[in-house]
C-alpha positions in Angstrom: -88.4 44.8 79.6 -88.8 48.8 80.7 -85.0 48.4 82.7 -83.4 47.0 79.9 -84.8 49.2 77.1 -83.7 52.0 79.5 -80.2 50.4 80.0 -79.7 49.9 76.2 -80.8 53.7 75.5 -78.3 54.8 78.3 -75.4 52.7 76.3 -76.1 53.9 73.0 -76.5 57.7 74.4 -73.2 57.1 76.2 -71.7 55.8 73.2 -73.0 58.6 70.6 -71.5 60.8 73.5 -67.9 59.5 73.5 -67.8 59.3 69.6 -68.9 63.1 69.4 -66.2 64.1 72.2 -63.6 61.9 70.0 -64.7 63.7 67.2 -64.5 67.3 68.9 -61.0 66.3 70.4 -58.3 68.9 69.0 -55.3 68.0 67.5 -52.0 69.7 68.2 -48.6 70.0 66.7 -46.0 71.1 69.4 -42.4 71.6 67.9 -39.2 71.5 69.9 -36.5 73.7 68.5 -33.3 72.7 70.3 -29.8 73.1 70.3 -28.8 69.7 70.7 -28.2 67.5 67.5 -27.9 63.8 66.9 -24.1 64.1 67.4 -24.9 64.9 71.0 -25.8 62.3 73.4 -28.5 64.2 75.3 -30.7 64.5 71.9 -31.8 60.7 72.9 -33.4 61.8 76.2 -35.2 64.4 74.6 -36.8 62.3 71.5 -37.7 59.3 73.8 -39.7 61.4 76.1 -41.4 63.0 73.2 -42.3 59.5 71.8 -43.7 59.0 75.8 -45.7 61.7 75.4 -47.3 61.3 72.4 -48.6 57.8 74.0 -50.2 59.3 76.6 -51.8 62.2 74.5 -52.4 60.6 70.9 -54.0 63.9 69.5 -50.4 65.6 70.0 -47.9 65.5 67.2 -44.2 66.6 68.5 -41.4 67.2 66.2 -37.8 67.8 67.4 -35.7 70.1 65.1 -32.0 70.7 65.4 -29.0 70.9 63.9 -25.4 69.3 64.2 -23.6 72.2 63.0 -24.6 74.5 66.1 -24.8 78.2 65.9 -26.8 80.9 67.5 -27.6 82.2 63.7 -28.6 78.8 62.5 -30.5 78.2 65.7 -32.6 81.5 65.2 -33.4 80.7 61.5 -34.6 76.9 62.6 -37.0 79.0 65.1 -38.2 81.1 62.6 -38.7 78.5 60.3 -40.8 76.7 62.8 -43.0 80.0 64.0 -43.8 80.0 60.4 -45.4 76.9 60.2 -47.8 78.2 63.0 -47.5 75.3 65.6 -49.7 75.1 68.5 -46.8 75.4 70.5 -43.3 75.9 71.0 -40.1 74.7 73.5 -36.8 76.4 72.9 -33.6 76.6 75.0 -33.0 80.6 75.2 -29.3 80.2 74.2 -28.9 83.9 73.3 -31.8 86.1 74.9 -30.7 89.0 72.5 -30.6 86.8 69.4 -33.9 85.1 70.3 -36.1 88.0 72.1 -37.4 89.0 68.6 -38.5 86.0 67.1 -40.0 84.7 70.4 -41.7 87.7 71.2 -43.6 88.2 67.7 -44.9 84.4 68.4 -46.2 84.9 71.6 -47.9 88.0 70.1 -49.5 86.1 67.6 -50.9 83.4 70.0 -48.2 80.6 69.9 -47.4 79.7 73.6 -43.7 79.1 74.1 -42.2 77.3 77.2 -38.1 77.6 77.7 -36.2 74.5 78.1 -32.8 73.6 79.3 -31.7 77.2 79.4 -33.6 79.8 80.6 -33.9 83.6 80.0 -31.5 84.8 82.8 -32.0 88.4 82.8 -34.1 90.2 85.3 -37.9 89.8 85.9 -39.6 92.2 83.9 -37.0 92.3 80.7 -37.5 88.2 80.2 -39.3 87.2 77.2 -42.6 86.5 78.2 -42.9 82.3 77.9 -45.0 80.6 80.1 -42.2 78.8 82.2 -38.9 77.5 82.1 -38.4 73.8 82.4 -34.9 72.6 83.0 -31.5 72.7 85.2 -30.0 75.6 86.8 -26.6 76.0 85.1 -25.0 78.0 87.9 -26.2 75.5 90.3 -24.7 73.0 87.9 -21.0 74.8 88.0 -21.5 75.7 92.1 -22.6 72.2 93.0 -19.9 69.9 91.2 -17.2 72.9 92.3 -18.5 72.3 95.9 -18.3 68.4 95.4 -14.5 68.6 94.3 -13.9 70.4 97.1 -15.2 68.4 99.6 -13.4 65.3 97.8 -9.9 67.4 98.0 -10.5 68.0 101.8 -11.1 64.3 102.4 -7.7 64.0 100.3 -9.1 62.0 97.1 -8.0 64.7 95.1 -5.5 67.2 95.0 -6.9 70.9 96.1 -7.3 73.1 93.2 -4.5 75.7 92.5 -6.0 76.7 89.0 -9.0 76.0 87.2 -9.5 75.7 83.4 -13.3 75.9 82.5 -13.4 74.8 78.9 -16.2 76.4 77.0 -17.0 75.3 73.1 -19.4 77.8 72.5 -18.7 81.4 73.5 -22.5 82.9 73.1 -23.8 80.2 75.4 -25.5 81.6 78.2 -25.9 78.4 80.2 -22.2 77.4 79.8 -21.3 80.6 81.0 -23.2 80.1 83.8 -21.7 76.7 84.6 -18.3 78.7 84.6 -19.8 81.3 86.9 -20.7 78.8 89.3 -17.5 77.0 89.9 -15.6 80.2 89.4 -17.1 81.3 92.3 -16.6 78.4 94.4 -13.1 77.5 93.5 -11.9 81.3 93.9 -13.4 81.2 97.1 -11.1 78.5 97.9 -8.3 80.1 97.0 -7.9 78.6 93.4 -7.2 80.7 90.3 -9.6 80.5 87.5 -9.9 81.1 83.7 -12.5 80.6 81.3 -11.2 79.2 77.9 -12.9 79.1 74.5 -11.8 76.1 72.8 -14.6 75.6 70.0 -16.7 72.2 69.2 -14.2 71.2 66.7 -11.8 68.6 68.3 -8.3 69.4 66.9 -8.9 73.0 67.3 -10.1 72.3 71.0 -7.0 69.9 71.7 -5.0 72.6 70.5 -6.5 75.4 72.4 -6.3 73.1 75.7 -2.9 72.2 75.0 -1.5 75.7 74.5 -3.4 77.0 77.8 -1.9 74.0 80.0 1.5 74.7 78.7 1.2 78.2 79.6 -0.3 77.8 82.9 1.8 74.8 84.7 0.0 75.9 87.9 -3.4 74.6 86.6 -4.5 71.1 87.7 -8.4 71.1 87.2 -10.4 71.1 84.2 -14.1 71.7 83.9 -15.5 71.0 80.7 -19.1 72.4 80.3 -19.9 69.6 77.9 -19.8 65.8 78.3 -18.4 64.9 75.0 -15.3 67.3 75.4 -14.2 65.8 78.3 -12.3 62.4 76.6 -10.3 65.4 74.6 -9.3 67.1 77.9 -8.1 63.8 79.3 -6.3 63.0 75.8 -4.5 66.0 76.1 -3.5 65.8 79.5 -2.6 62.3 79.4 -0.4 62.9 76.5 1.5 65.9 78.0 2.4 63.3 81.2 -0.1 65.4 83.4 -1.6 62.0 84.9 -5.7 62.5 84.5 -7.2 59.9 86.0 -8.5 60.6 89.1 -6.3 60.0 92.3 -4.2 62.0 94.8 -1.8 63.7 92.1 -2.1 65.2 88.8 -4.7 66.6 86.6 -8.5 66.3 88.1 -11.0 66.9 85.5 -15.0 67.3 86.2 -17.7 67.4 83.6 -21.5 67.6 82.8 -24.6 65.7 82.0 -25.7 62.1 82.3 -25.0 60.9 79.0 -22.7 57.5 78.2 -19.3 59.6 77.8 -19.9 61.2 81.3 -21.2 58.2 83.1 -18.2 55.8 81.4 -15.7 58.7 82.3 -16.8 58.5 85.7 -17.0 54.9 86.2 -13.3 54.3 84.5 -11.8 56.7 87.0 -11.4 59.7 84.3 -13.6 62.1 85.5 -14.5 62.9 89.0 -18.0 63.6 88.6 -20.7 64.7 86.4 -24.2 66.0 86.6 -28.0 64.8 85.8 -30.0 68.1 85.0 -33.0 65.9 84.2 -33.1 65.6 80.3 -35.9 63.1 80.0 -38.2 65.6 81.9 -37.1 68.4 80.2 -38.4 66.8 76.9 -41.8 66.0 78.3 -43.0 68.3 81.0 -42.7 71.3 77.9 -45.1 69.1 76.2 -47.4 68.7 78.9 -47.5 72.0 80.1 -48.3 73.4 76.4 -50.8 70.5 76.0 -52.7 71.4 79.6 -52.5 75.5 78.7 -54.4 74.8 75.9 -56.8 72.3 77.4 -57.1 73.9 80.9 -55.9 77.2 80.9 -53.1 76.2 83.2 -49.9 78.8 83.4 -47.0 77.6 85.7 -46.2 80.4 88.6 -42.7 79.6 89.0 -39.9 77.8 86.8 -39.6 74.0 86.9 -36.4 72.8 88.2 -35.1 69.4 86.8 -31.6 69.4 88.6 -28.7 69.3 89.4 -28.2 65.9 90.8 -24.2 64.8 91.0 -23.2 61.8 89.5 -20.1 59.9 91.1 -18.4 56.8 91.5 -21.1 56.0 93.8 -23.9 56.0 91.8 -22.4 55.9 88.6 -23.6 52.1 87.8 -26.9 52.8 88.6 -27.0 56.0 85.9 -25.2 53.3 83.4 -28.1 51.1 84.0 -30.8 53.8 83.6 -29.1 55.3 80.3 -28.6 51.8 78.5 -32.4 51.6 79.5 -33.2 54.9 77.5 -30.5 54.3 74.6 -30.0 50.7 74.2 -27.0 49.0 74.5 -25.6 49.1 71.4 -26.2 53.1 71.3 -24.8 53.4 74.8 -21.5 51.7 73.4 -21.5 53.8 70.4 -21.6 57.2 72.5 -19.2 55.8 75.3 -16.5 58.2 73.6 -13.4 56.5 75.5 -10.6 54.9 74.2 
């Protein structure tokens, strides 16, 4: 009887302790202020990963804030709005270090921890915004690795050797896009190709007109690198209507793009795109939230950046990526975001 009474007392005490612990568990609110709106397939990776994070950490509420009409000024406005609500943590891409520095340093000074995702502050150490860490791909390596892959395919005789490369950029202030072009430029110029960075805008008609005008005045251009997956069908359509034979082969125009969204994967599978890349978008949503949580709960601070890519997507692995992405987006959404006629 004494043993039974002791067990009963212990169970009751444990229950009280658990209840007290649950009562003391602190609730958190983390905000992701993104440059990726609902018109970009990659938003699905981030929002789905936030849902999975909340399942694991039910005492954390996450919020995803973005706009479909992107500009640096609008992004700063959304960031300042988020800071004014005093969240327990912020994840944000450093699209423009100069524009973001003021509000982010003010937030950090007020005790709001910040994790950079997708795009880091690329300035020298000591001048960077003092965020906890960066989680994402390396945009320079994205361009460099894709360029090296294209050259390897050209040397194998599967696509033409590059003579002139157009890097199609839709946002002239986006440091990550510039870094992608820089990586590609270094590889292509080292191989003897000419290289041009062309601002096309994110507006379809304006972008098509810019690319058409460029191709009409640069007859030796035979490679297009679109630094967003969703602009690759525009490049293909322009080149196709100009009779430049843009499907992948030994002659004609070769198009390379980025991202693991449906439009990029289907472009590769259908033979319109030579290659794209994955930068680990799902991890870029989940990991920043987890580091913010560990920072609050355990005082953890990462000692280095956390790279989540790049990984080349080509005809050899595109089917596997399509299966993975369909699992995340669902068949209907995947088909909706395919983007090819």
